Backbone as CSV, one residue per row, in Angstrom:
resi,resn,N_x,N_y,N_z,CA_x,CA_y,CA_z,C_x,C_y,C_z
1,MET,48.271,48.615,119.837,47.457,49.718,119.389,46.319,49.979,120.372
2,TRP,45.553,48.896,120.698,44.425,49.053,121.623,44.908,49.438,123.007
3,LEU,46.051,48.902,123.380,46.571,49.195,124.707,46.942,50.667,124.835
4,LYS,47.510,51.238,123.778,47.859,52.657,123.807,46.614,53.525,123.915
5,VAL,45.593,53.185,123.131,44.340,53.956,123.168,43.713,53.846,124.550
6,PHE,43.709,52.644,125.093,43.126,52.434,126.419,43.883,53.218,127.481
7,SER,45.215,53.187,127.449,45.987,53.890,128.476,45.820,55.401,128.361
8,ILE,45.749,55.927,127.139,45.537,57.365,126.963,44.162,57.769,127.477
9,ALA,43.144,56.972,127.157,41.793,57.270,127.624,41.707,57.182,129.146
10,LEU,42.382,56.214,129.729,42.371,56.038,131.174,43.027,57.223,131.874
11,VAL,44.182,57.659,131.383,44.873,58.795,131.987,44.032,60.062,131.857
12,ALA,43.427,60.282,130.683,42.587,61.465,130.491,41.385,61.434,131.426
13,PHE,40.781,60.288,131.562,39.617,60.160,132.446,40.004,60.410,133.898
14,LEU,41.150,59.905,134.317,41.586,60.110,135.695,41.898,61.570,135.977
15,ILE,42.530,62.250,135.027,42.845,63.669,135.218,41.570,64.488,135.344
16,VAL,40.625,64.241,134.448,39.350,64.959,134.514,38.606,64.598,135.787
17,GLY,38.648,63.340,136.186,37.944,62.897,137.381,38.515,63.485,138.655
18,VAL,39.831,63.648,138.723,40.449,64.211,139.916,40.145,65.703,140.016
19,GLU,40.158,66.394,138.879,39.914,67.834,138.897,38.460,68.165,139.194
20,ALA,37.524,67.374,138.708,36.106,67.689,138.872,35.386,66.546,139.575
21,GLN,35.777,66.280,140.813,35.135,65.206,141.550,33.725,65.622,141.926
22,SER,32.782,64.805,141.510,31.396,65.105,141.834,30.939,64.378,143.086
23,TYR,31.747,63.488,143.606,31.403,62.741,144.808,32.473,62.981,145.852
24,GLU,32.043,63.031,147.072,32.982,63.218,148.165,33.567,61.870,148.565
25,ASP,34.828,61.871,148.907,35.485,60.646,149.338,35.316,60.393,150.828
26,LYS,34.965,61.420,151.590,34.800,61.281,153.031,33.382,61.696,153.388
27,ARG,32.772,60.938,154.289,31.430,61.281,154.746,31.202,60.735,156.140
28,CYS,30.216,61.287,156.785,29.821,60.838,158.111,28.427,60.252,157.991
29,LYS,28.273,59.017,158.430,26.992,58.325,158.335,26.491,58.044,159.751
30,CYS,25.318,58.612,160.068,24.738,58.436,161.405,23.398,57.721,161.298
31,ILE,23.230,56.705,162.122,21.969,55.976,162.205,21.427,56.195,163.617
32,CYS,20.221,56.765,163.677,19.616,57.111,164.965,18.200,56.558,165.033
33,PRO,17.695,56.378,166.261,16.284,55.987,166.375,15.390,57.170,166.003
34,SER,14.128,56.914,165.883,13.223,58.013,165.537,13.103,58.975,166.714
35,VAL,12.745,60.196,166.402,12.584,61.222,167.427,11.466,60.830,168.384
36,SER,10.472,60.108,167.886,9.332,59.726,168.729,9.731,58.789,169.866
37,SER,10.852,58.091,169.754,11.280,57.201,170.837,11.719,57.991,172.061
38,VAL,12.231,59.184,171.873,12.639,60.024,172.995,11.446,60.797,173.543
39,LEU,10.529,61.143,172.678,9.365,61.940,173.080,8.223,61.077,173.602
40,ASN,8.428,59.775,173.708,7.412,58.810,174.143,6.163,58.892,173.278
41,ASN,6.404,58.939,171.997,5.331,59.030,171.013,5.473,57.839,170.078
42,THR,4.406,57.168,169.762,4.477,55.972,168.908,4.035,56.256,167.482
43,ASP,4.016,57.507,167.071,3.584,57.845,165.710,4.581,57.355,164.663
44,ASP,5.854,57.590,164.902,6.880,57.246,163.908,7.926,56.377,164.578
45,THR,8.086,55.139,164.111,9.052,54.219,164.722,10.207,53.886,163.794
46,ASN,10.336,54.573,162.665,11.422,54.304,161.721,12.716,54.943,162.185
47,ARG,13.804,54.247,161.932,15.121,54.787,162.261,15.496,55.851,161.242
48,MET,16.354,56.769,161.645,16.794,57.851,160.773,18.209,57.552,160.276
49,LEU,18.442,57.853,159.019,19.768,57.741,158.426,20.142,59.122,157.922
50,ILE,21.222,59.658,158.452,21.675,60.986,158.045,23.118,60.860,157.590
51,ILE,23.370,61.328,156.366,24.719,61.316,155.802,25.102,62.761,155.528
52,ASP,26.268,63.149,156.023,26.705,64.530,155.872,28.207,64.552,155.615
53,ASN,28.667,65.625,154.999,30.082,65.807,154.722,30.658,66.742,155.779
54,VAL,31.186,66.148,156.835,31.787,66.923,157.924,33.172,66.363,158.206
55,PRO,34.034,67.136,158.858,35.348,66.596,159.233,35.199,65.429,160.204
56,PRO,36.171,64.538,160.247,36.075,63.373,161.135,35.894,63.736,162.610
57,THR,36.398,64.885,163.027,36.255,65.269,164.434,34.817,65.645,164.778
58,LYS,34.032,66.033,163.776,32.647,66.424,164.013,31.661,65.331,163.619
59,CYS,32.145,64.128,163.404,31.268,63.015,163.048,30.707,62.402,164.324
60,ASN,29.769,63.099,164.922,29.103,62.638,166.133,27.714,63.257,166.182
61,CYS,27.009,62.988,167.217,25.631,63.481,167.334,25.597,65.007,167.392
62,ASP,26.547,65.610,168.104,26.555,67.073,168.228,26.856,67.763,166.905
63,GLY,27.689,67.171,166.064,28.080,67.821,164.818,27.160,67.535,163.645
64,VAL,26.423,66.406,163.651,25.606,66.017,162.499,24.112,66.026,162.826
65,ILE,23.721,65.426,163.934,22.302,65.219,164.230,21.651,66.460,164.833
66,LEU,22.241,67.012,165.869,21.607,68.124,166.576,21.384,69.363,165.704
67,PRO,22.274,69.714,164.780,21.956,70.866,163.924,20.709,70.648,163.057
68,ARG,20.363,69.414,162.775,19.201,69.130,161.921,17.903,68.970,162.702
69,ILE,17.968,68.251,163.816,16.718,67.970,164.536,16.759,68.462,165.979
70,GLY,17.655,69.358,166.288,17.793,69.847,167.663,16.548,70.520,168.177
71,ASP,15.809,71.209,167.310,14.602,71.897,167.752,13.480,70.921,168.099
72,LYS,13.485,69.722,167.553,12.436,68.732,167.836,12.644,68.031,169.183
73,ILE,13.899,67.925,169.607,14.190,67.185,170.845,14.780,68.089,171.920
74,LYS,14.369,69.320,171.988,14.920,70.269,172.962,14.816,69.693,174.376
75,GLY,15.944,69.723,175.042,15.998,69.255,176.422,16.222,67.760,176.561
76,LYS,16.127,66.994,175.503,16.284,65.539,175.589,17.495,65.056,174.768
77,GLU,18.450,65.944,174.526,19.641,65.595,173.741,20.455,64.496,174.415
78,GLN,20.546,64.545,175.745,21.343,63.559,176.469,20.708,62.167,176.406
79,GLU,19.425,62.096,176.178,18.737,60.820,176.020,18.872,60.292,174.596
80,PHE,18.841,61.201,173.641,18.798,60.822,172.234,20.184,60.480,171.667
81,CYS,21.180,61.299,171.980,22.515,61.123,171.364,23.189,59.785,171.668
82,PRO,23.095,59.207,172.847,23.752,57.908,173.058,23.169,56.781,172.202
83,ARG,21.963,56.963,171.701,21.341,55.942,170.861,21.775,56.041,169.404
84,CYS,22.450,57.120,169.059,22.904,57.307,167.663,24.262,56.653,167.458
85,GLU,24.435,56.098,166.287,25.709,55.479,165.930,26.253,56.209,164.704
86,CYS,27.341,56.928,164.887,27.938,57.705,163.794,29.280,57.087,163.406
87,LYS,29.478,56.933,162.103,30.728,56.359,161.584,31.281,57.271,160.504
88,ASN,32.579,57.466,160.533,33.259,58.221,159.490,33.696,57.236,158.414
89,GLU,33.253,57.438,157.179,33.572,56.520,156.081,34.458,57.218,155.063
90,ILE,35.454,56.495,154.615,36.380,57.023,153.610,36.405,56.045,152.451
91,ARG,36.279,56.572,151.245,36.365,55.746,150.046,37.191,56.487,149.011
92,ASN,37.710,55.762,148.053,38.523,56.363,147.006,37.771,56.214,145.681
93,THR,37.137,57.267,145.241,36.347,57.199,144.014,37.222,57.031,142.783
94,THR,38.471,57.440,142.854,39.365,57.258,141.709,39.593,55.778,141.444
95,ILE,39.806,55.004,142.489,40.000,53.561,142.324,38.717,52.925,141.809
96,ILE,37.582,53.377,142.308,36.303,52.843,141.831,36.137,53.128,140.347
97,LYS,36.476,54.330,139.907,36.370,54.683,138.484,37.306,53.829,137.637
98,VAL,38.520,53.611,138.116,39.486,52.802,137.360,38.974,51.368,137.226
99,VAL,38.444,50.802,138.301,37.930,49.430,138.253,36.754,49.341,137.285
100,VAL,35.872,50.328,137.319,34.728,50.325,136.397,35.205,50.415,134.956
101,ILE,36.187,51.259,134.684,36.721,51.378,133.318,37.337,50.060,132.865
102,ILE,38.086,49.411,133.733,38.717,48.136,133.364,37.653,47.080,133.092
103,VAL,36.619,47.027,133.917,35.550,46.045,133.702,34.843,46.316,132.375
104,ILE,34.538,47.575,132.095,33.890,47.917,130.821,34.801,47.562,129.659
105,TRP,36.081,47.807,129.791,37.040,47.489,128.733,37.091,45.980,128.480
106,ILE,37.116,45.192,129.540,37.160,43.729,129.390,35.872,43.227,128.738
107,ILE,34.742,43.759,129.162,33.468,43.358,128.555,33.441,43.733,127.079
108,SER,33.982,44.898,126.734,34.039,45.311,125.324,34.925,44.376,124.507
109,LEU,36.071,44.015,125.056,36.960,43.083,124.347,36.293,41.726,124.146
110,LEU,35.634,41.237,125.173,34.954,39.946,125.051,33.799,40.017,124.053
111,SER,33.115,41.152,124.011,32.034,41.309,123.033,32.583,41.330,121.613
112,CYS,33.702,42.024,121.407,34.335,42.033,120.080,34.795,40.633,119.691
113,TYR,35.338,39.902,120.638,35.781,38.533,120.376,34.597,37.639,120.022
114,MET,33.483,37.804,120.750,32.284,37.028,120.455,31.754,37.373,119.057
115,LEU,31.772,38.653,118.701,31.332,39.071,117.374,32.235,38.468,116.302
116,PHE,33.543,38.464,116.544,34.487,37.865,115.609,34.203,36.371,115.433
117,LEU,33.969,35.679,116.543,33.699,34.245,116.457,32.364,33.960,115.775
118,SER,31.378,34.800,116.013,30.087,34.574,115.353,30.184,34.846,113.854
119,CYS,31.062,35.743,113.443,31.282,35.960,112.006,32.120,34.833,111.407
120,LEU,32.998,34.254,112.199,33.871,33.193,111.719,33.149,31.847,111.643
121,ASP,32.125,31.631,112.455,31.410,30.365,112.513,30.808,29.955,111.167
122,PRO,30.112,30.829,110.435,29.588,30.405,109.131,30.690,30.020,108.141
123,LEU,31.822,30.701,108.201,32.934,30.344,107.311,33.480,28.961,107.646
124,LEU,33.606,28.661,108.933,34.097,27.348,109.340,33.119,26.253,108.931
125,ASN,31.854,26.467,109.187,30.860,25.452,108.863,30.759,25.231,107.362
126,LYS,30.911,26.262,106.564,30.817,26.122,105.110,31.991,25.297,104.586
127,ARG,33.198,25.586,105.045,34.376,24.860,104.563,34.361,23.412,105.031
128,VAL,34.039,23.195,106.277,34.095,21.848,106.833,33.000,20.976,106.227
129,LYS,31.810,21.481,106.074,30.713,20.667,105.553,30.917,20.334,104.077
130,ALA,31.619,21.175,103.337,31.880,20.881,101.933,32.857,19.725,101.789
131,ASN,33.798,19.587,102.704,34.823,18.546,102.620,34.558,17.374,103.559
132,TYR,33.495,17.401,104.289,33.306,16.419,105.357,32.765,15.103,104.827
133,GLN,33.393,14.014,105.306,32.894,12.666,105.101,32.871,12.020,106.474
134,GLU,31.890,11.190,106.712,31.745,10.608,108.036,32.926,9.698,108.346
135,HIS,33.469,9.850,109.531,34.587,9.022,109.983,34.025,7.818,110.716
136,THR,34.594,6.676,110.430,34.101,5.477,111.097,34.922,5.153,112.330
137,ASN,36.204,5.459,112.300,37.043,5.141,113.445,38.028,6.285,113.648
138,GLU,37.802,7.107,114.663,38.667,8.261,114.889,39.998,7.866,115.496
139,ASP,40.076,6.716,116.169,41.343,6.276,116.749,42.350,5.932,115.667
140,GLU,41.916,5.308,114.571,42.823,4.979,113.476,43.372,6.234,112.831
141,GLU,42.542,7.268,112.725,42.990,8.514,112.099,44.092,9.175,112.905
142,SER,43.972,9.158,114.233,44.976,9.812,115.063,46.282,9.032,115.108
143,THR,46.237,7.705,114.895,47.472,6.916,114.937,48.085,6.729,113.561
144,SER,47.364,7.127,112.520,47.914,6.928,111.173,49.016,7.940,110.893
145,THR,49.806,7.630,109.881,50.893,8.520,109.503,50.330,9.722,108.771
146,PRO,51.042,10.843,108.791,50.512,12.047,108.173,50.621,12.084,106.651
147,SER,50.678,10.951,105.989,50.735,10.970,104.523,49.345,11.250,103.975
148,SER,49.279,11.789,102.783,48.000,12.214,102.214,47.113,11.029,101.840
149,SER,47.659,9.853,101.561,46.835,8.727,101.146,46.130,8.059,102.314
150,SER,46.629,8.208,103.556,46.001,7.524,104.685,44.857,8.333,105.289
151,HIS,44.690,9.536,104.898,43.621,10.371,105.452,42.317,10.084,104.737
152,PRO,41.192,9.847,105.466,39.937,9.494,104.810,39.363,10.612,103.952
153,MET,39.759,11.842,104.138,39.227,12.938,103.326,40.064,13.183,102.076
154,GLY,41.070,12.412,101.867,41.908,12.597,100.688,43.212,13.252,101.069
155,VAL,43.323,14.523,100.910,44.549,15.260,101.206,44.494,15.755,102.654
156,ARG,45.563,15.480,103.399,45.589,15.942,104.792,45.786,17.448,104.797
157,SER,44.848,18.112,105.392,44.886,19.575,105.412,45.544,20.054,106.684
158,THR,46.460,20.960,106.553,47.094,21.559,107.726,46.449,22.884,108.074
159,ASN,45.379,23.162,107.416,44.693,24.425,107.641,44.041,24.404,109.030
160,MET,44.348,25.387,109.812,43.840,25.453,111.177,42.321,25.578,111.212
161,LEU,41.734,26.285,110.282,40.284,26.447,110.259,39.575,25.110,110.084
162,ASN,40.128,24.246,109.246,39.508,22.938,109.038,39.583,22.089,110.307
163,ARG,40.713,22.159,111.014,40.851,21.394,112.240,39.913,21.904,113.329
164,VAL,39.816,23.227,113.440,38.917,23.806,114.436,37.474,23.471,114.080
165,GLY,37.140,23.571,112.802,35.782,23.241,112.360,35.446,21.787,112.603
166,HIS,36.409,20.909,112.379,36.197,19.484,112.629,35.934,19.230,114.107
167,GLN,36.729,19.848,114.959,36.533,19.678,116.398,35.182,20.244,116.835
168,GLN,34.795,21.358,116.216,33.506,21.961,116.552,32.356,21.045,116.140
169,ASP,32.422,20.472,114.954,31.379,19.541,114.519,31.345,18.287,115.393
170,LYS,32.520,17.804,115.769,32.595,16.632,116.637,31.942,16.931,117.983
171,TRP,32.218,18.106,118.518,31.622,18.502,119.785,30.103,18.629,119.652
172,LYS,29.635,19.209,118.559,28.191,19.351,118.340,27.515,17.984,118.239
173,ARG,28.163,17.008,117.570,27.601,15.664,117.487,27.523,15.025,118.869
174,GLN,28.571,15.207,119.667,28.562,14.644,121.015,27.449,15.257,121.864
175,VAL,27.240,16.551,121.731,26.180,17.214,122.489,24.814,16.700,122.056
176,ARG,24.609,16.543,120.733,23.333,16.005,120.246,23.106,14.592,120.769
177,GLU,24.164,13.781,120.769,24.053,12.404,121.251,23.741,12.380,122.750
178,GLN,24.383,13.244,123.506,24.107,13.300,124.938,22.675,13.737,125.199
179,ARG,22.207,14.726,124.478,20.820,15.173,124.652,19.845,14.055,124.308
180,ARG,20.118,13.356,123.221,19.241,12.261,122.821,19.225,11.183,123.901
181,ASN,20.396,10.845,124.439,20.462,9.817,125.476,19.776,10.245,126.766
182,ILE,19.944,11.482,127.139,19.384,11.937,128.416,17.889,12.158,128.307
183,TYR,17.437,12.842,127.264,16.028,13.189,127.181,15.163,12.072,126.586
184,ASP,15.678,11.341,125.607,14.874,10.295,124.977,15.026,8.955,125.692
185,ARG,16.248,8.548,125.907,16.507,7.225,126.489,16.663,7.264,128.007
186,HIS,16.851,8.437,128.568,17.056,8.639,130.002,18.272,7.863,130.510
187,THR,19.347,7.916,129.737,20.609,7.290,130.156,21.708,8.328,130.082
188,MET,22.821,8.046,130.735,23.953,8.961,130.710,25.115,8.305,129.983
189,LEU,25.908,9.134,129.277,27.107,8.615,128.635,28.213,8.463,129.672
190,ASN,29.141,7.564,129.423,30.266,7.355,130.339,31.313,8.381,130.091
């Protein structure tokens, strides 16, 4: 059921995304020194970053930089352009959108699972604590036969919730014991 809803939503999102792309997949990115470096002026020493949407053949100083700042460096183009580094970049925004949707979907599923477990935890603790008696030797319990008289709690329960709750309580006791040993006694368990 969830898979069908997810696949329908994904296909609809991709169709809408392809038809109305708000981002360009191709761009030209040029990094140049400041204009003051050519004019022998020390007022501005920051590098310039110019990003433009031009064809790959025009991704150079003549196609991107000079139309913007040509009037500032008149006569010194041959000095300025070799210092610029222009790169044509291509990305696929559709793949980026799909990956983002999948990540959001996985996070949503994990959040629902966490919510389910947090709702299930009080039920497990209530059932287990009502039937719980302290075990003195857990090794004997695991080697004993599955008859109802050999189980220390009376009737051997095959209920999965009770087994999970028992393991959870056992783990919580071990964690408390480890904390007590490490913080109070400053020793480690084997």
